C-alpha positions in Angstrom: 1.1 -83.5 -16.7 -0.9 -85.8 -14.4 -0.3 -85.2 -10.7 -0.4 -88.3 -8.6 -1.1 -88.0 -4.8 -0.2 -91.0 -2.6 -0.3 -88.8 0.5 -0.7 -91.2 3.5 -1.0 -94.2 1.2 -0.1 -97.6 2.5 1.6 -99.3 -0.4 1.6 -102.7 1.1 4.7 -104.7 1.8 5.5 -106.9 -1.2 4.0 -104.5 -3.8 6.2 -104.7 -7.0 7.0 -101.2 -8.1 9.4 -102.2 -10.9 9.3 -99.6 -13.7 6.7 -97.6 -11.8 6.8 -93.9 -12.9 6.7 -91.9 -9.7 7.9 -88.7 -11.2 6.1 -85.8 -9.5 4.2 -88.0 -7.1 3.2 -86.7 -3.7 4.4 -89.5 -1.3 3.9 -87.5 1.9 3.3 -90.0 4.7 3.3 -93.0 2.3 4.2 -96.3 3.8 6.7 -97.8 1.3 8.6 -100.3 3.6 8.9 -103.7 2.0 8.0 -102.6 -1.5 9.7 -104.7 -4.1 11.9 -103.3 -6.9 11.6 -99.7 -5.6 14.7 -97.7 -6.4 16.3 -94.6 -5.2 16.3 -93.3 -8.8 12.4 -93.6 -8.8 12.1 -91.9 -5.5 14.5 -89.1 -6.4 11.9 -87.9 -8.9 8.9 -87.5 -6.5 7.7 -84.2 -5.2 8.0 -85.1 -1.5 8.9 -88.0 0.8 8.0 -86.0 3.9 7.0 -88.4 6.7 7.2 -91.3 4.3 8.2 -94.7 5.7 11.0 -96.3 3.7 13.4 -99.2 4.1 16.7 -97.9 5.5 18.7 -99.0 2.5 16.7 -96.5 0.4 16.1 -93.8 3.0 19.7 -93.2 4.1 21.2 -92.5 0.7 18.2 -90.5 -0.4 18.4 -88.3 2.7 22.1 -87.7 2.0 21.7 -86.9 -1.7 18.2 -85.3 -1.7 17.5 -83.9 1.8 14.8 -81.5 0.5 12.6 -84.4 -0.3 12.2 -85.1 3.4 11.4 -81.5 4.4 7.8 -80.3 4.9 6.5 -79.4 1.5 5.0 -76.0 0.5 1.3 -76.8 0.0 1.2 -74.4 -2.9 3.7 -76.5 -4.8 2.0 -79.9 -4.4 
């Protein structure tokens, strides 16, 4: 399995993430606000969203359904 780290990445506003496979990605601190075609389904499969910046329409339901994604990750599991 390939591990992708986007820790602290600024995925610029307007980036089209349609069909992007984010499974297992480390999105700690990533700036994802304004990304186009980014879905809660894609984000539910990442390792962490700790300190990530998301549009509220994605963040609120994800926090409700997957609160562990927003907790500080164990560095040994990243």
